[in-house]
C-alpha positions as semicolon CSV with decimal commas, in nm:
position;residue;x (nm);y (nm);z (nm)
1;M;3,074;2,272;0,100
2;S;2,959;2,277;0,461
3;L;2,605;2,207;0,345
4;L;2,714;1,919;0,123
5;S;2,911;1,763;0,406
6;A;2,588;1,734;0,609
7;S;2,358;1,643;0,320
8;I;2,210;1,314;0,203
9;P;2,394;1,180;-0,103
10;S;2,203;1,006;-0,380
11;P;2,313;0,647;-0,454
12;E;2,573;0,604;-0,725
13;W;2,388;0,310;-0,877
14;S;2,025;0,230;-0,951
15;F;2,056;-0,108;-1,123
16;F;2,290;-0,397;-1,188
17;D;2,314;-0,653;-1,467
18;L;2,310;-1,031;-1,435
19;H;2,492;-1,214;-1,714
20;F;2,414;-1,575;-1,802
21;F;2,707;-1,731;-1,991
22;D;2,707;-1,450;-2,249
23;L;2,368;-1,573;-2,366
24;A;2,147;-1,318;-2,197
25;T;2,166;-1,018;-1,969
26;F;1,901;-0,922;-1,720
27;R;1,895;-0,574;-1,570
28;I;1,775;-0,561;-1,211
29;H;1,659;-0,218;-1,092
30;A;1,685;-0,121;-0,726
31;Y;1,341;0,036;-0,754
32;A;1,189;-0,298;-0,852
33;L;1,365;-0,470;-0,562
34;C;1,225;-0,212;-0,320
35;I;0,872;-0,267;-0,449
36;L;0,915;-0,645;-0,432
37;A;1,045;-0,621;-0,075
38;G;0,745;-0,408;0,016
39;I;0,502;-0,661;-0,131
40;I;0,667;-0,946;0,061
41;L;0,660;-0,755;0,391
42;A;0,298;-0,655;0,340
43;T;0,202;-1,015;0,262
44;I;0,368;-1,146;0,579
45;I;0,210;-0,881;0,801
46;T;-0,135;-0,922;0,647
47;S;-0,119;-1,300;0,676
48;R;-0,032;-1,278;1,044
49;R;-0,314;-1,032;1,113
50;L;-0,569;-1,241;0,922
51;T;-0,465;-1,557;1,104
52;K;-0,513;-1,384;1,439
53;R;-0,868;-1,309;1,334
54;G;-0,935;-1,677;1,270
55;A;-0,853;-1,711;0,901
56;E;-0,676;-2,009;0,754
57;P;-0,297;-1,960;0,751
58;G;-0,185;-1,875;0,400
59;V;-0,526;-1,770;0,270
60;V;-0,375;-1,426;0,201
61;L;-0,200;-1,582;-0,100
62;D;-0,536;-1,649;-0,264
63;I;-0,612;-1,278;-0,237
64;I;-0,282;-1,117;-0,332
65;L;-0,266;-1,328;-0,649
66;W;-0,542;-1,094;-0,766
67;A;-0,458;-0,779;-0,572
68;V;-0,092;-0,744;-0,675
69;P;-0,130;-0,780;-1,055
70;L;-0,435;-0,552;-1,067
71;G;-0,255;-0,311;-0,836
72;I;0,031;-0,289;-1,086
73;V;-0,212;-0,237;-1,373
74;G;-0,393;0,032;-1,177
75;A;-0,067;0,205;-1,088
76;R;0,035;0,227;-1,451
77;M;-0,306;0,335;-1,577
78;Y;-0,331;0,613;-1,317
79;H;0,015;0,743;-1,409
80;V;-0,056;0,744;-1,782
81;L;-0,396;0,911;-1,744
82;T;-0,259;1,180;-1,510
83;H;0,039;1,252;-1,739
84;P;-0,133;1,261;-2,080
85;G;0,123;1,498;-2,230
86;D;0,395;1,232;-2,194
87;Y;0,206;0,967;-2,388
88;F;-0,064;1,123;-2,608
89;F;0,064;1,366;-2,870
90;E;0,100;1,376;-3,244
91;G;0,333;1,099;-3,358
92;A;0,345;0,935;-3,013
93;D;0,412;0,562;-2,985
94;L;0,111;0,446;-2,785
95;L;0,287;0,121;-2,698
96;R;0,499;0,326;-2,458
97;T;0,195;0,343;-2,230
98;L;0,272;-0,024;-2,157
99;Y;0,647;0,022;-2,095
100;I;0,630;-0,002;-1,719
101;W;1,006;-0,065;-1,703
102;E;1,062;0,294;-1,814
103;G;0,912;0,414;-1,487
104;G;0,582;0,574;-1,407
105;N;0,367;0,408;-1,142
106;A;0,127;0,579;-0,905
107;I;0,042;0,467;-0,553
108;F;-0,315;0,595;-0,575
109;G;-0,367;0,390;-0,889
110;S;-0,223;0,083;-0,720
111;L;-0,467;0,130;-0,430
112;I;-0,763;0,142;-0,667
113;G;-0,651;-0,154;-0,877
114;G;-0,540;-0,346;-0,569
115;A;-0,878;-0,292;-0,402
116;V;-1,055;-0,436;-0,707
117;G;-0,821;-0,736;-0,709
118;A;-0,861;-0,784;-0,333
119;Y;-1,239;-0,782;-0,366
120;I;-1,223;-1,052;-0,633
121;G;-0,976;-1,256;-0,427
122;C;-1,186;-1,223;-0,112
123;R;-1,499;-1,339;-0,296
124;L;-1,318;-1,647;-0,423
125;A;-1,156;-1,726;-0,087
126;G;-1,469;-1,663;0,118
127;I;-1,303;-1,389;0,325
128;R;-1,496;-1,077;0,423
129;F;-1,358;-0,790;0,216
130;W;-1,363;-0,547;0,509
131;T;-1,177;-0,795;0,728
132;F;-0,901;-0,820;0,471
133;A;-0,900;-0,441;0,427
134;D;-0,844;-0,392;0,799
135;A;-0,571;-0,657;0,807
136;V;-0,382;-0,505;0,514
137;A;-0,412;-0,139;0,618
138;P;-0,097;-0,103;0,833
139;A;0,086;-0,341;0,599
140;L;0,024;-0,098;0,314
141;L;0,216;0,172;0,500
142;V;0,509;-0,064;0,548
143;A;0,505;-0,154;0,178
144;Q;0,486;0,211;0,074
145;A;0,770;0,308;0,306
146;T;0,986;0,033;0,155
147;G;0,893;0,126;-0,200
148;R;0,985;0,493;-0,143
149;L;1,349;0,388;-0,115
150;G;1,325;0,320;-0,487
151;N;1,276;0,692;-0,553
152;W;1,604;0,757;-0,371
153;F;1,788;0,509;-0,592
154;N;1,629;0,665;-0,901
155;H;1,718;1,024;-0,799
156;E;1,354;1,125;-0,853
157;L;1,047;1,289;-0,699
158;F;1,248;1,520;-0,472
159;G;1,113;1,840;-0,319
160;L;1,186;2,211;-0,327
161;P;1,539;2,347;-0,275
162;T;1,645;2,364;0,090
163;T;1,941;2,468;0,305
164;L;1,856;2,219;0,578
165;P;2,140;1,982;0,676
166;W;1,945;1,680;0,554
167;G;1,901;1,820;0,205
168;L;1,924;1,567;-0,079
169;E;2,208;1,586;-0,330
170;I;2,090;1,571;-0,693
171;E;2,330;1,596;-0,987
172;S;2,273;1,899;-1,209
173;S;2,264;1,669;-1,513
174;N;1,942;1,512;-1,385
175;V;1,656;1,585;-1,625
176;A;1,442;1,688;-1,328
177;F;1,700;1,934;-1,195
178;P;1,533;2,280;-1,209
179;V;1,671;2,510;-1,477
180;G;1,855;2,810;-1,339
181;L;1,961;2,662;-1,005
182;P;2,335;2,633;-0,937
183;S;2,506;2,297;-0,920
184;G;2,520;2,174;-0,561
185;T;2,170;2,290;-0,473
186;L;2,010;2,063;-0,213
187;F;1,648;1,951;-0,218
188;H;1,392;1,826;0,033
189;P;1,419;1,443;0,052
190;T;1,047;1,383;0,019
191;F;1,109;1,008;-0,007
192;L;1,253;1,016;0,346
193;Y;0,972;1,232;0,480
194;E;0,716;0,986;0,350
195;I;0,905;0,685;0,486
196;I;0,907;0,837;0,834
197;W;0,541;0,942;0,809
198;N;0,433;0,595;0,693
199;L;0,622;0,406;0,963
200;L;0,489;0,642;1,229
201;G;0,144;0,577;1,083
202;V;0,179;0,203;1,143
203;A;0,219;0,266;1,519
204;V;-0,066;0,519;1,524
205;I;-0,309;0,296;1,335
206;L;-0,234;-0,010;1,549
207;Y;-0,292;0,201;1,862
208;L;-0,622;0,338;1,728
209;E;-0,732;-0,009;1,624
210;R;-0,671;-0,145;1,971
211;K;-0,805;0,161;2,154
212;F;-1,129;0,206;1,959
213;R;-1,183;-0,154;1,842
214;L;-1,177;-0,057;1,475
215;R;-1,342;-0,322;1,258
216;F;-1,547;-0,360;0,938
217;G;-1,313;-0,140;0,733
218;Q;-1,256;0,128;0,995
219;T;-0,884;0,049;1,017
220;L;-0,865;0,098;0,641
221;G;-1,045;0,429;0,690
222;A;-0,783;0,537;0,943
223;Y;-0,510;0,442;0,694
224;L;-0,668;0,649;0,418
225;I;-0,694;0,953;0,645
226;W;-0,336;0,923;0,773
227;Y;-0,181;0,860;0,433
228;G;-0,395;1,127;0,270
229;F;-0,288;1,396;0,515
230;G;0,080;1,315;0,476
231;R;0,070;1,276;0,100
232;S;-0,116;1,606;0,052
233;F;0,176;1,786;0,218
234;F;0,462;1,594;0,060
235;E;0,304;1,625;-0,284
236;S;0,271;2,002;-0,244
237;I;0,649;2,048;-0,202
238;R;0,753;1,815;-0,486
239;I;0,878;1,978;-0,805
240;D;0,830;1,698;-1,059
241;P;0,585;1,779;-1,340
242;S;0,221;1,710;-1,267
243;E;-0,120;1,801;-1,404
244;I;-0,274;2,098;-1,224
245;Y;-0,648;2,145;-1,172
246;F;-0,778;2,462;-1,010
247;G;-0,427;2,538;-0,894
248;I;-0,378;2,205;-0,716
249;R;-0,170;1,906;-0,826
250;T;-0,355;1,591;-0,929
251;N;-0,214;1,381;-0,647
252;V;-0,310;1,642;-0,388
253;W;-0,668;1,610;-0,508
254;A;-0,633;1,232;-0,482
255;A;-0,495;1,265;-0,127
256;L;-0,789;1,485;-0,027
257;A;-1,027;1,231;-0,180
258;A;-0,858;0,957;0,025
259;I;-0,916;1,156;0,345
260;A;-1,283;1,208;0,257
261;L;-1,329;0,840;0,171
262;G;-1,163;0,734;0,495
263;L;-1,397;0,952;0,698
264;V;-1,702;0,818;0,514
265;I;-1,594;0,456;0,569
266;I;-1,544;0,508;0,943
267;L;-1,871;0,696;0,998
268;V;-2,084;0,462;0,788
269;Q;-1,933;0,138;0,918
270;R;-1,952;0,243;1,283
271;Q;-2,320;0,312;1,229
272;R;-2,390;-0,007;1,037
273;H;-2,170;-0,243;1,242
274;P;-2,147;-0,133;1,607
275;G;-2,050;-0,480;1,729
276;L;-1,761;-0,717;1,673
277;E;-1,692;-0,923;1,362
278;P;-1,830;-1,274;1,412
279;S;-1,581;-1,431;1,171
280;P;-1,332;-1,334;0,900
281;Y;-1,532;-1,556;0,663
282;V;-1,862;-1,492;0,494
283;P;-2,142;-1,720;0,618
284;G;-2,112;-2,072;0,483
285;R;-1,744;-2,038;0,387
286;E;-1,588;-2,072;0,734
287;W;-1,265;-2,262;0,782
288;I;-1,254;-2,520;1,058
289;G;-0,902;-2,603;1,172
290;S;-0,692;-2,649;1,484
291;D;-0,593;-2,281;1,478
292;A;-0,928;-2,137;1,370
293;G;-1,049;-1,857;1,591
294;V;-0,738;-1,861;1,809
295;E;-0,573;-1,531;1,894
296;S;-0,258;-1,477;2,096
297;E;-0,247;-1,264;2,410
298;D;-0,065;-0,986;2,230
299;S;-0,324;-0,975;1,953
300;D;-0,414;-0,634;1,820
301;S;-0,775;-0,739;1,788
302;D;-1,073;-0,715;2,019
303;D;-1,118;-0,850;2,370
304;L;-1,043;-1,222;2,369
305;D;-1,328;-1,331;2,589
306;Q;-1,589;-1,152;2,383
307;S;-1,430;-1,264;2,056
308;S;-1,419;-1,625;2,175
309;A;-1,781;-1,606;2,281
310;N;-1,885;-1,478;1,940
311;Q;-1,688;-1,751;1,765
312;S;-1,843;-2,012;1,993
313;D;-2,191;-1,886;1,907
314;D;-2,106;-1,904;1,535
315;A;-1,979;-2,259;1,579
316;D;-2,306;-2,357;1,749
317;E;-2,502;-2,203;1,465
318;R;-2,302;-2,396;1,209
319;T;-2,358;-2,720;1,403
320;E;-2,731;-2,662;1,407
321;S;-2,747;-2,561;1,039
322;P;-2,633;-2,850;0,820
323;E;-2,746;-2,655;0,514
324;A;-2,435;-2,434;0,545
325;P;-2,143;-2,675;0,591
326;A;-1,799;-2,534;0,668
327;T;-1,553;-2,538;0,384
328;S;-1,180;-2,487;0,353
329;T;-1,011;-2,255;0,109
330;S;-0,697;-2,462;0,083
331;A;-0,808;-2,629;-0,237
332;S;-0,793;-2,300;-0,422
333;R;-0,417;-2,292;-0,379
334;L;-0,349;-2,634;-0,522
């Protein structure tokens, strides 16, 4: 009882129903609200960071219209492919692979699908992909921290049993409750660990970005390394079923791959692009507006004088090269 009095209780509800004049009922899941809140926060943060780099305010919407849907598709595909026993067996209803409302979405899959969508959106909007990747990197950690609250509401993805005072209460009737453990056993709140790790990562990445002038995808590389390290640990203490390869869970392998990819991005991009980004736009797609190229004093980007000089040089080049007129991306949102 003393342990329970100091433990973290699981929420008593995970959804609520909205009734419309007895004609229809819509079930709203807390998990979905957490993911939606994360997407909104990430969009706001990314938009602010892109604008500071000289992008047109609101251009982020042109990109997330591709990144979010493909991120959801990627999240579902990754989950299904890494849990084949749940969906592919004799007599299985293959349509269940599409039942996203039954749960089963993977962050690593959403990163892959979201990256593909972001690339398409950036090409259409004229934004450099690596500029967007750097702008969205810390926002991803905020979104993931917010989304992890959904696991708490769903009473899922908890860790090994623990006697620590912040152990998570899970009802013994839960299908994921380990067989043989007594009722009242507490578990590591891995959702909380990851929330704390992700929010701490936002501060660390912003500091590294400012300290080492990370550009051309290097901030994204720092994100992949930070998230990969944390996820490799949290995944190793989770007890939910997972495919095992060479004694290691699938998502641990994915986390290690994220770390490796982050290191490669940083090393390659620092070698290929030692200077500053001249513009968030690809050549010939620049936006000319009253706020273009303006950064506030508290900007987390590079030195203002040098940045302004680069932007001035680009403006001169555009003036002297009528073959590449500046264009606005606003029409794509009409």
